[in-house]
C-alpha positions as CSV (number, residue, x, y, z in Angstrom):
1,M,-6.5,-28.9,5.5
2,N,-7.7,-28.0,1.9
3,G,-8.9,-24.5,1.0
4,T,-12.5,-25.5,0.8
5,E,-12.5,-26.8,4.3
6,L,-10.6,-23.7,5.6
7,M,-13.1,-21.5,3.8
8,R,-16.0,-23.5,5.5
9,R,-14.5,-22.9,9.0
10,V,-13.5,-19.3,8.6
11,R,-16.5,-17.8,6.7
12,P,-19.0,-18.1,9.8
13,K,-16.5,-16.0,11.9
14,L,-16.3,-13.0,9.4
15,K,-18.4,-10.0,10.0
16,G,-18.0,-8.5,6.6
17,N,-19.7,-9.6,3.4
18,Y,-16.6,-11.0,1.8
19,T,-16.6,-12.9,-1.5
20,E,-15.1,-16.3,-1.8
21,N,-12.4,-14.8,-4.0
22,T,-11.4,-12.2,-1.6
23,I,-11.0,-14.7,1.2
24,R,-9.0,-17.0,-1.0
25,V,-6.7,-14.1,-1.9
26,H,-6.3,-13.4,1.7
27,F,-5.4,-16.9,2.5
28,S,-2.7,-16.8,-0.3
29,R,-1.3,-13.6,1.0
30,M,-1.1,-15.1,4.5
31,A,0.6,-18.1,3.3
32,A,3.2,-16.2,1.3
33,D,4.1,-14.2,4.5
34,S,6.5,-16.2,6.6
35,T,5.3,-14.4,9.7
36,S,1.6,-15.4,9.5
37,V,-0.1,-18.3,11.2
38,I,-0.8,-20.3,8.0
39,A,1.3,-21.8,5.3
40,K,0.7,-23.7,2.0
41,V,1.8,-27.3,1.7
42,D,4.9,-27.8,-0.4
43,S,3.2,-30.2,-2.8
44,G,-0.4,-30.7,-3.7
45,H,-3.1,-28.4,-2.3
46,G,-3.9,-27.2,1.3
47,Y,-2.9,-25.3,4.3
48,Y,-1.3,-26.1,7.6
49,L,-0.7,-24.2,11.0
50,R,2.8,-22.8,11.3
51,K,4.7,-23.4,14.5
52,P,5.3,-20.0,16.3
53,A,8.7,-18.6,15.3
54,T,11.2,-17.7,17.8
55,V,12.4,-14.2,17.3
56,V,16.0,-13.4,18.4
57,E,16.8,-9.7,18.5
58,S,20.4,-8.4,18.1
59,P,21.5,-5.0,19.2
60,S,23.7,-4.6,16.2
61,V,21.1,-5.5,13.6
62,E,18.1,-3.4,12.6
63,P,14.9,-5.6,13.0
64,T,12.9,-5.6,9.8
65,S,10.5,-8.4,10.6
66,A,7.2,-7.5,12.5
67,T,5.9,-9.5,15.4
68,P,4.2,-12.6,14.0
69,V,0.6,-11.7,13.0
70,Q,-2.0,-13.7,14.9
71,M,-5.5,-14.5,13.3
72,P,-8.0,-12.5,15.2
73,A,-10.6,-14.4,17.2
74,D,-13.5,-13.1,15.2
75,G,-11.7,-13.4,11.8
76,L,-10.5,-10.7,9.4
77,N,-12.5,-8.0,11.1
78,G,-11.1,-8.4,14.6
79,A,-8.5,-6.6,16.7
80,G,-4.9,-6.9,15.5
81,I,-2.7,-5.1,12.9
82,G,-5.7,-4.4,10.6
83,A,-7.4,-2.5,13.5
84,T,-4.6,0.0,14.2
85,P,-5.1,3.5,13.1
86,E,-2.1,3.4,10.7
87,E,-3.4,0.4,8.9
88,K,-6.9,1.8,8.7
89,F,-5.7,5.0,7.2
90,R,-3.6,3.1,4.7
91,A,-6.6,0.9,3.6
92,L,-8.8,4.1,3.3
93,F,-6.1,5.9,1.4
94,I,-5.8,3.0,-1.1
95,K,-9.6,2.8,-1.6
96,Y,-9.9,6.5,-2.1
97,A,-7.1,6.5,-4.7
98,E,-9.0,3.8,-6.6
99,L,-12.1,6.1,-6.8
100,E,-9.8,8.6,-8.7
101,N,-8.4,5.9,-11.1
102,R,-5.1,5.8,-9.2
103,F,-3.5,2.5,-8.7
104,A,-2.0,1.8,-5.2
105,M,0.4,-0.7,-3.9
106,R,0.9,-1.3,-0.2
107,M,4.6,-1.5,0.6
108,D,5.4,-3.9,3.6
109,H,8.4,-2.8,5.4
110,T,8.8,-6.0,7.4
111,R,9.6,-8.0,4.1
112,A,12.9,-6.1,3.7
113,E,16.1,-8.1,4.2
114,R,17.8,-7.7,7.4
115,A,20.5,-5.1,7.6
116,E,22.8,-3.3,10.0
117,A,21.1,-0.9,12.4
118,G,20.1,2.3,10.5
119,V,20.7,1.0,6.9
120,N,17.0,0.5,6.2
121,K,15.6,3.4,8.4
122,W,13.3,5.7,6.4
123,K,14.0,3.8,3.3
124,F,10.6,2.3,2.3
125,P,7.4,4.3,1.7
126,D,4.1,3.1,3.1
127,V,2.3,3.1,-0.4
128,V,3.4,3.7,-4.1
129,L,0.7,5.2,-6.3
130,L,0.8,4.4,-10.1
131,D,-0.7,7.1,-12.3
132,W,-1.1,6.4,-16.1
133,D,-0.5,9.5,-18.3
134,V,-2.2,7.6,-21.1
135,G,-5.2,6.5,-19.3
136,Q,-8.8,7.2,-20.3
137,V,-12.3,6.3,-19.2
138,A,-14.0,4.2,-21.7
139,D,-17.4,2.4,-21.8
140,E,-15.7,-0.8,-20.6
141,G,-13.8,1.0,-17.7
142,Y,-10.5,2.7,-17.3
143,R,-8.1,1.7,-20.2
144,L,-4.8,2.8,-21.7
145,D,-4.9,4.7,-24.9
146,R,-2.8,2.4,-27.1
147,N,-2.1,5.3,-29.6
148,L,-0.8,7.6,-26.9
149,L,1.1,4.7,-25.4
150,E,2.8,4.0,-28.6
151,V,3.8,7.7,-29.1
152,K,5.2,7.8,-25.7
153,R,7.3,4.7,-26.3
154,S,8.6,6.1,-29.6
155,L,9.7,9.2,-28.0
156,G,11.3,7.4,-25.1
157,E,9.0,8.8,-22.5
158,Q,7.5,7.0,-19.6
159,P,3.7,6.6,-19.8
160,F,3.2,6.5,-16.0
161,R,4.2,8.4,-12.9
162,L,5.1,6.9,-9.6
163,T,4.3,8.6,-6.3
164,S,6.1,7.7,-3.0
165,V,3.6,8.1,-0.2
166,E,4.3,8.5,3.6
167,L,1.2,8.1,5.7
168,K,0.6,9.7,9.1
169,V,-2.6,9.6,11.2
170,S,-1.6,13.0,12.7
171,L,1.2,15.5,12.9
172,S,2.3,17.7,15.9
173,L,4.8,20.4,16.4
174,A,6.9,18.1,18.3
175,S,7.4,15.5,15.7
176,F,6.5,17.0,12.3
177,R,10.1,17.5,11.1
178,E,11.0,13.9,11.7
179,N,7.7,12.8,10.0
180,F,8.5,15.3,7.0
181,F,12.2,14.2,6.5
182,Q,11.2,10.5,6.7
183,C,9.0,11.3,3.7
184,V,11.8,13.0,1.9
185,S,14.2,10.1,2.7
186,N,12.0,7.3,1.3
187,S,10.7,9.2,-1.8
188,K,13.8,10.5,-3.7
189,W,13.6,7.5,-6.2
190,A,10.1,8.4,-7.4
191,H,8.6,11.1,-9.7
192,H,6.6,12.5,-6.8
193,S,6.7,12.8,-3.0
194,L,3.5,12.9,-1.0
195,L,2.9,13.2,2.8
196,A,-0.7,12.4,3.6
197,V,-2.2,13.0,7.0
198,A,-5.5,11.5,8.2
199,Y,-6.5,14.1,10.8
200,P,-6.9,17.9,10.2
201,I,-3.9,20.2,10.6
202,D,-5.4,23.1,12.5
203,D,-2.3,24.7,14.1
204,T,-1.4,27.7,12.1
205,T,2.3,27.6,13.0
206,L,2.5,23.9,12.0
207,V,0.7,24.6,8.7
208,E,3.2,27.4,7.9
209,E,6.2,25.3,8.8
210,L,4.9,22.4,6.7
211,R,4.2,24.8,3.8
212,R,7.7,26.1,3.9
213,L,9.3,22.7,4.0
214,G,7.1,21.2,1.3
215,T,7.9,24.0,-1.1
216,S,11.6,23.8,-0.4
217,Y,11.9,20.0,-0.8
218,D,9.1,19.6,-3.5
219,V,6.9,17.4,-1.2
220,T,3.1,17.7,-1.6
221,I,1.4,17.6,1.8
222,I,-2.3,16.9,2.2
223,S,-4.7,16.3,4.9
224,Y,-7.8,14.2,4.6
225,S,-9.4,16.2,7.5
226,L,-10.8,13.1,9.0
227,D,-12.8,13.7,12.3
228,P,-10.9,11.7,14.9
229,N,-14.0,10.3,16.5
230,Q,-15.5,9.2,13.2
231,F,-12.1,7.8,12.0
232,Q,-11.9,5.6,15.2
233,R,-15.2,4.2,14.6
234,L,-14.3,3.0,11.1
235,P,-14.0,-0.8,10.6
236,S,-10.7,-2.6,10.3
237,A,-8.2,-2.2,7.3
238,E,-9.4,-5.6,5.9
239,S,-13.0,-4.6,6.0
240,I,-12.3,-1.3,4.2
241,L,-10.3,-3.0,1.5
242,G,-13.1,-5.4,1.1
243,M,-15.8,-2.8,0.5
244,S,-17.5,-2.3,-2.8
245,D,-17.4,1.2,-4.3
246,E,-20.9,1.8,-3.2
247,E,-20.2,0.7,0.4
248,F,-17.0,2.8,0.4
249,D,-19.0,6.0,-0.7
250,D,-20.2,6.5,2.8
251,V,-16.6,6.5,4.1
252,A,-15.4,8.7,1.2
253,K,-17.9,11.4,2.2
254,L,-15.9,11.8,5.5
255,V,-12.9,12.9,3.5
256,K,-12.3,16.6,3.0
257,I,-8.9,16.9,1.2
258,S,-6.9,20.0,2.2
259,T,-3.7,20.8,0.5
260,V,-0.8,22.4,2.6
261,A,1.9,22.3,0.1
262,T,2.3,21.3,-3.6
263,G,5.7,19.9,-4.7
264,R,6.9,19.7,-8.2
265,Q,7.3,16.4,-9.9
266,R,10.7,15.1,-11.0
267,I,11.2,14.3,-14.7
268,G,12.5,10.8,-14.3
269,L,13.0,8.0,-11.8
270,D,16.3,7.5,-9.8
271,W,17.1,4.0,-11.2
272,E,20.2,3.6,-9.1
273,H,18.1,4.1,-6.0
274,I,15.5,1.7,-7.4
275,K,18.0,-0.9,-8.0
276,D,19.0,-0.7,-4.3
277,M,15.4,-0.9,-3.2
278,R,14.9,-3.9,-5.5
279,D,18.0,-5.7,-3.9
280,R,16.5,-5.0,-0.3
281,T,12.9,-5.9,-0.8
282,G,10.9,-8.1,-3.1
283,D,8.0,-5.4,-3.0
284,F,10.0,-3.3,-5.5
285,I,10.5,-6.3,-7.7
286,V,6.8,-7.0,-7.7
287,L,6.1,-3.2,-8.3
288,F,7.8,-3.2,-11.6
289,E,6.5,-6.6,-12.6
290,W,3.0,-5.2,-12.1
291,I,3.9,-2.2,-14.3
292,A,5.4,-4.3,-17.0
293,H,2.3,-6.6,-17.1
294,C,0.0,-3.6,-17.6
295,L,2.3,-2.3,-20.5
296,K,2.4,-5.8,-22.0
297,E,-1.4,-6.1,-21.8
298,G,-2.1,-2.6,-22.8
299,R,-4.5,-2.0,-19.9
300,P,-4.2,-1.0,-16.3
301,F,-4.7,-3.6,-13.6
302,S,-5.0,-2.9,-9.9
303,H,-2.3,-4.4,-7.8
304,A,-4.9,-6.7,-6.2
305,D,-6.0,-8.0,-9.7
306,F,-2.3,-8.4,-10.7
307,F,-1.8,-10.5,-7.5
308,D,-4.7,-12.7,-8.3
309,I,-3.4,-13.3,-11.9
310,T,0.1,-14.2,-10.8
311,E,-1.3,-16.6,-8.1
312,I,-3.4,-18.4,-10.7
313,Q,-0.4,-18.6,-13.1
314,R,1.8,-19.9,-10.4
315,R,-0.7,-22.5,-9.3
316,Y,-1.4,-23.8,-12.8
317,A,2.0,-23.4,-14.4
């Protein structure tokens, strides 16, 4: 089935006001994911329905592939992975970062290569944030200051910072240490470690323990202080990501950032650790391709825009 026909059949089932480009990007992402229900034909243009894969689990191997994702009956806005609290918070976190001119990339743990049990545990963050130290707001939008960029390059300094982000919907006294050290484990490669929590952290004992740990291990801990009832009523992750800035403003008003601990940033990246991550997941390869593209063009691109560009280049190469 060609893309136009697939678009014609899917669009009436969508509840959100998605643009044609957004839907086509979603098709491309699904087709690139071997666990999704659709795939692209090897030659020419079009899509076909994948046969369900048989998943065989081994007790000696750590599973790194999620259960195959099924297309919801009512389209992108239905029940499924995008409707889980974890994915909704990830989508909200990414959109909120964009409002602050911070560029986020979703990391997909399920794309990591299979490894022996325990090897990949607590290895990959949920999101990576890219911040430009040479960025500035101009009339035409957010841009990189080419003069500052050249100065940084001539001094051998990195013009950007990478933050490894661990997301949790909530924390409790029973699990906060495990959640915290998961963040510590998957963020040592980056300039900065961030543990972001959706719900308020009201327990004073929990706050004090987190503040002590955050200060000791240089992990910034923040709460978005989202009311659980309001959060549960939010639409799916796909719908949140598809919102315009104006539409997302109503969601952003629900956020009240509370800082529990502030961690110091590291001077440089751990390149040995990064090399290992690149060997284990293609997401880390794409991360640095994205950064390299921004540096080459002298302007910041969102990860979604970079994905669109590479898709077009691949299609018409």
